[in-house]
C-alpha positions in Angstrom: -8.0 -22.0 -8.3 -8.1 -19.4 -5.3 -6.0 -17.5 -3.5 -6.0 -15.2 -0.1 -7.6 -12.6 -1.4 -10.7 -14.5 -2.4 -11.4 -15.5 1.1 -13.3 -12.1 1.7 -13.4 -10.7 -2.2 -15.6 -7.6 -0.5 -13.8 -6.8 2.4 -11.0 -4.7 0.3 -13.6 -2.7 -2.0 -15.8 -1.8 1.0 -13.4 -0.9 3.6 -11.8 1.3 0.5 -15.5 2.8 -0.1 -16.2 3.7 3.3 -13.2 5.3 3.6 -14.5 7.6 0.2 -17.7 7.6 1.7 -16.3 9.1 5.1 -14.3 12.0 3.2 -17.0 12.8 0.7 -19.7 12.8 3.5 -18.2 15.0 5.8 -17.1 17.2 2.8 -21.1 18.0 2.0 -21.7 20.5 5.3 -18.3 22.0 5.4 -19.0 23.0 2.1 -22.2 24.7 2.7 -20.4 26.2 5.7 -17.3 27.9 4.1 -18.7 28.0 0.3 -21.7 31.0 1.7 -21.6 33.8 -0.1 -19.0 32.1 -3.5 -20.5 31.6 -6.4 -21.3 28.0 -7.4 -18.2 27.7 -9.9 -15.6 30.0 -8.2 -16.7 27.0 -5.5 -15.9 24.3 -7.3 -13.0 25.0 -9.0 -11.4 25.4 -5.4 -12.7 21.9 -4.6 -11.1 20.7 -7.5 -7.8 22.3 -7.6 -7.4 20.9 -4.2 -8.5 17.7 -5.7 -5.4 18.1 -8.3 -3.0 18.5 -5.8 -3.8 15.6 -4.5 -3.4 13.4 -7.5 -0.1 15.3 -8.3 0.8 14.3 -4.9 0.0 10.4 -5.5 0.8 9.5 -8.5 3.0 6.1 -8.3 5.6 4.9 -10.6 5.2 3.1 -14.0 6.3 -0.2 -12.1 3.5 0.3 -9.7 0.6 1.4 -11.7 -0.6 1.6 -15.4 0.0 5.0 -17.4 -3.2 7.1 -18.6 -3.3 6.7 -22.5 -4.2 9.2 -24.8 -7.5 6.8 -25.7 -8.6 8.0 -22.3 -9.0 11.6 -22.9 -12.3 11.6 -24.2 -13.3 9.4 -21.4 -11.5 12.3 -19.0 -13.5 14.9 -20.6 -16.9 13.3 -19.9 -16.0 12.5 -16.3 -14.9 16.4 -15.9 -17.9 17.7 -17.5 -20.0 15.6 -15.2 -18.2 14.8 -12.2 -15.6 18.0 -12.2 -18.4 20.4 -13.4 -22.1 19.8 -13.5 -21.9 17.6 -10.1 -20.1 19.8 -7.4 -21.9 23.2 -9.4 -25.3 21.8 -8.9 -24.5 21.0 -5.2 -22.9 24.0 -4.4 -26.4 25.5 -5.8 -28.6 23.2 -3.8 -26.3 23.3 -0.7 -27.1 26.9 -0.6 -30.8 27.1 -1.2 -32.0 23.7 0.7 -30.8 22.0 4.4 -27.6 20.4 4.8 -29.3 17.2 6.2 -31.8 17.0 3.7 -29.1 17.6 0.9 -26.7 15.4 2.2 -29.2 12.5 2.7 -30.4 13.0 -1.2 -26.7 12.3 -2.2 -27.9 8.2 -1.0 -29.7 8.2 -5.0 -26.0 8.3 -6.1 -25.7 5.0 -5.8 -29.1 4.6 -7.5 -28.1 6.1 -10.9 -24.6 4.5 -10.5 -25.9 0.6 -10.0 -28.5 0.8 -12.5 -26.1 2.6 -15.2 -23.4 -0.1 -14.2 -25.9 -2.5 -15.0 -27.0 -1.7 -18.4 -23.8 -1.0 -19.5 -20.9 -3.4 -17.7 -23.5 -6.0 -17.5 -23.0 -6.3 -13.9 -24.4 -8.7 -11.7 -28.0 -7.5 -10.2 -30.2 -10.0 -8.0 -33.6 -9.7 -6.5 -31.9 -8.5 -3.0 -29.9 -5.8 -5.2 -33.3 -4.6 -6.7 -34.9 -4.3 -3.4 -32.2 -2.4 -2.0 -32.5 0.0 -4.6 -36.4 0.6 -4.5 -35.6 1.4 -0.9 -33.3 4.0 -2.0 -35.4 5.5 -4.5 -38.3 4.9 -1.9 -36.0 7.1 0.8 -35.4 9.7 -1.9 -39.0 10.2 -2.6 -39.9 10.6 0.8 -37.1 13.5 1.4 -38.3 15.5 -2.0 -42.0 15.3 0.0 -40.6 16.4 3.0 -38.7 19.4 1.1 -41.9 20.2 -0.4 -43.9 21.0 2.2 -41.4 23.2 3.8 -41.1 25.2 0.6 -40.7 25.9 -2.9 -36.9 27.3 -2.5 -36.2 24.1 -0.6 -37.6 22.1 -2.7 -35.8 23.6 -5.8 -32.7 23.4 -3.6 -33.1 19.3 -3.3 -34.0 18.9 -7.1 -30.5 20.9 -7.6 -28.6 17.9 -5.3 -30.2 15.3 -7.8 -29.3 16.8 -10.7 -26.0 16.4 -8.8 -26.3 12.8 -8.0 -27.4 12.0 -11.6 -24.5 13.2 -13.1 -22.1 11.7 -10.3 -23.5 8.3 -11.3 -22.6 9.4 -14.6 -19.3 9.6 -13.9 -18.8 6.7 -11.5 -19.9 4.7 -14.4 -17.3 6.3 -17.1 -14.4 6.2 -14.2 -15.1 2.0 -13.9 -13.0 1.7 -16.9 -10.2 4.0 -16.1 -10.1 2.2 -12.7 -6.9 -0.1 -13.3 -5.4 3.2 -14.4 -3.0 4.9 -11.7 -6.0 6.6 -9.4 -3.4 9.7 -8.9 -3.2 10.5 -12.5 -7.0 9.9 -13.0 -7.6 12.1 -9.8 -5.2 14.5 -11.8 -6.2 14.6 -15.0 -10.1 14.6 -14.0 -9.3 17.6 -11.4 -7.2 20.2 -14.1 -9.9 19.6 -16.8 -12.9 20.2 -14.2 -10.8 23.1 -13.0 -10.1 24.8 -16.0 -13.7 24.6 -17.0 -15.3 25.8 -13.9 -12.6 28.8 -13.6 -13.5 30.1 -16.6 -17.1 30.0 -16.7 -16.5 32.2 -13.0 -14.8 34.5 -15.0 -17.3 34.8 -17.6 -20.0 35.3 -15.3 -17.8 37.5 -13.3 -18.4 35.7 -9.9 -16.5 37.5 -7.0 -13.4 36.6 -5.8 -13.3 34.2 -2.3 -12.0 35.5 1.0 -8.8 34.1 1.6 -10.1 31.9 4.6 -12.5 30.7 2.2 -10.5 29.8 -0.7 -7.9 28.0 1.8 -10.3 26.3 3.7 -12.5 25.2 0.3 -8.9 24.2 -1.5 -8.5 21.5 1.9 -12.0 20.5 1.7 -11.2 19.3 -2.1 -8.4 18.1 -1.4 -9.7 15.4 1.3 -13.1 14.9 0.4 -12.7 15.2 -3.5 -9.3 14.1 -3.9 -8.3 11.8 -1.7 -12.0 10.1 -1.7 -12.2 9.9 -5.6 -8.6 8.0 -5.2 -10.1 5.3 -2.7 -13.2 5.2 -4.6 -11.5 4.8 -7.8 -9.5 1.6 -5.7 -12.5 0.7 -4.4 -14.0 0.0 -7.8 -10.8 -2.0 -8.8 -11.8 -4.6 -6.5 -15.5 -4.1 -6.0 -17.1 -3.1 -9.1 -19.1 -0.1 -10.3 -22.3 -1.2 -8.8 -21.0 -2.7 -5.3 -18.5 0.3 -4.9 -21.4 3.3 -5.3 -23.8 1.3 -3.1 -21.2 1.2 0.1 -20.5 4.2 -1.2 -23.8 5.6 -0.1 -23.0 5.7 3.4 -21.4 9.3 2.8 -24.5 11.0 3.1 -25.5 9.5 5.9 -22.3 10.3 7.9 -22.8 14.0 5.9 -26.0 14.4 7.8 -24.7 13.4 10.9 -22.3 16.2 10.3 -24.5 18.7 9.6 -26.8 17.8 12.7 -23.4 18.1 14.9 -22.5 21.7 12.8 -26.0 22.7 14.2 -28.4 22.2 10.8 -32.2 21.4 13.1 -33.8 20.8 10.5 -34.9 17.2 11.3 -38.5 16.3 10.6 -40.3 12.7 10.5 -40.4 12.3 7.2 -36.4 13.1 6.8 -36.3 10.2 9.8 -38.7 7.4 7.6 -36.6 8.7 4.1 -33.0 8.4 5.9 -34.1 4.4 7.4 -35.6 3.5 3.5 -32.0 4.6 2.2 -30.0 3.0 5.2 -32.3 -0.2 5.2 -31.4 -0.1 1.0 -28.0 0.5 1.7 -27.4 -2.7 4.2 -29.7 -5.2 2.5 -27.3 -4.4 -1.0 -24.3 -5.1 1.1 -25.8 -8.4 2.2 -25.5 -9.4 -0.4 -23.1 -13.3 -0.9 -22.5 -14.2 -4.6 -20.3 -17.6 -5.4 -20.3 -19.4 -8.6 -18.5 -21.5 -11.1 -17.4 -19.6 -13.9 -15.3 -19.7 -16.7 -12.1 -16.7 -17.7 -11.4 -16.9 -21.0 -7.9 -15.7 -22.6 -7.0 -12.2 -21.8 -4.2 -9.4 -21.8 -4.2 -6.1 -19.9 -1.9 -4.0 -18.1 -3.1 -3.1 -14.0 -1.6 -3.6 -11.3 -2.0 -7.1 -9.7 -0.3 -9.0 -6.9 0.2 -13.0 -7.3 -1.6 -14.3 -4.8 -5.2 -13.4 -5.8 -5.9 -16.9 -7.4 -5.9 -14.6 -11.1 -2.5 -14.1 -11.6 0.2 -17.2 -12.1 2.1 -16.1 -14.8 5.8 -16.2 -13.8 8.8 -13.8 -12.9 12.4 -13.6 -12.3 12.7 -12.9 -9.6 9.3 -13.1 -8.3 8.0 -9.2 -7.4 6.4 -8.9 -3.4 3.2 -7.1 -3.2 1.5 -5.3 -6.3 3.0 -4.2 -9.4 2.0 -3.7 -13.1 3.2 -4.7 -16.6 1.3 -6.2 -19.3 0.6 -9.5 -18.5 -1.6 -12.4 -20.3 -4.5 -14.6 -18.7 -4.9 -18.3 -19.7 -8.2 -19.5 -19.8 -9.6 -20.9 -16.8 -12.6 -22.4 -15.0 -13.2 -22.4 -11.1 -15.7 -21.4 -8.2 -14.8 -19.4 -5.3 -16.9 -15.7 -3.9 -16.4 -12.8 -6.1 -17.5 -9.7 -7.2 -17.5 -7.7 -10.3 -13.8 -7.0 -10.9 -12.0 -6.4 -14.1 -11.6 -10.0 -13.8 -15.7 -10.8 -12.9 -17.1 -9.6 -15.8 -19.3 -13.0 -17.3 -22.8 -13.2 -17.7 -25.5 -14.6 -15.6 
């Protein structure tokens, strides 16, 4: 059985991931500009306060999206620790000690960490094309490290801090895959509020100065779009696309950020930076060129998430039949069929 949404299974996820990438990519050089002179923990708190507001605004009704459960709390705490504390604090510190262009490009390695963790933890498919793409991403990152090392130790330490941020967000992305079927507004709000509480307490404990009103408002707005809306679209992309592929499409964010940094006046580009950028871009494009189709079996499954009835996988009865996406507990009967697919919640089979 196949449905209309299976014709191009990667299209919806890819577009959502690209939108998330654009919002986050633009935010990176803006954080460098408006976070100058502000403590790293204070900056992270403001960014995720903006994200929390978006999560609160974008929550859906229980009939549209599955609710967060009490059992999700440990995962949310881990996501907040890696994604809303370690990641943004390391990024902000790194942006204050290296160029915006090289830092933006280094964030491409988030896709590498995400894909490797998704492969290990969720058994997502990694064929020869994907491994080659990952190798190109890693090679590009090594070239960027070499370039910053030649420019001075301070710049290198800043770039290594950005590398730490990419690893933290790779863990966060992998953890969030299990919550991709929950209401993304709730997930964004819960993760952001936990992150704000932690970073704000650390900022007060370390005695970081209060930011100026203009900088605070700017960082709240950047957080709302580049962290709140971006995370919402990222979660929706994971739902449709799987963790590894969402991470790879999201790897366009650094190139958007690097281009925006140049537009804002960053003139740190060099031959090595161009080489590293080219390798990383080749890795992203190669990963996106993947096509995967074969006969596969679906075991009987009971779960709850937002779904439609024209996707070839949800044929249970309603009276009356709803239109569009809706959410409720439902059962999938065992079925075997063949169509193009990606490792979403319904295609986690082994290969």
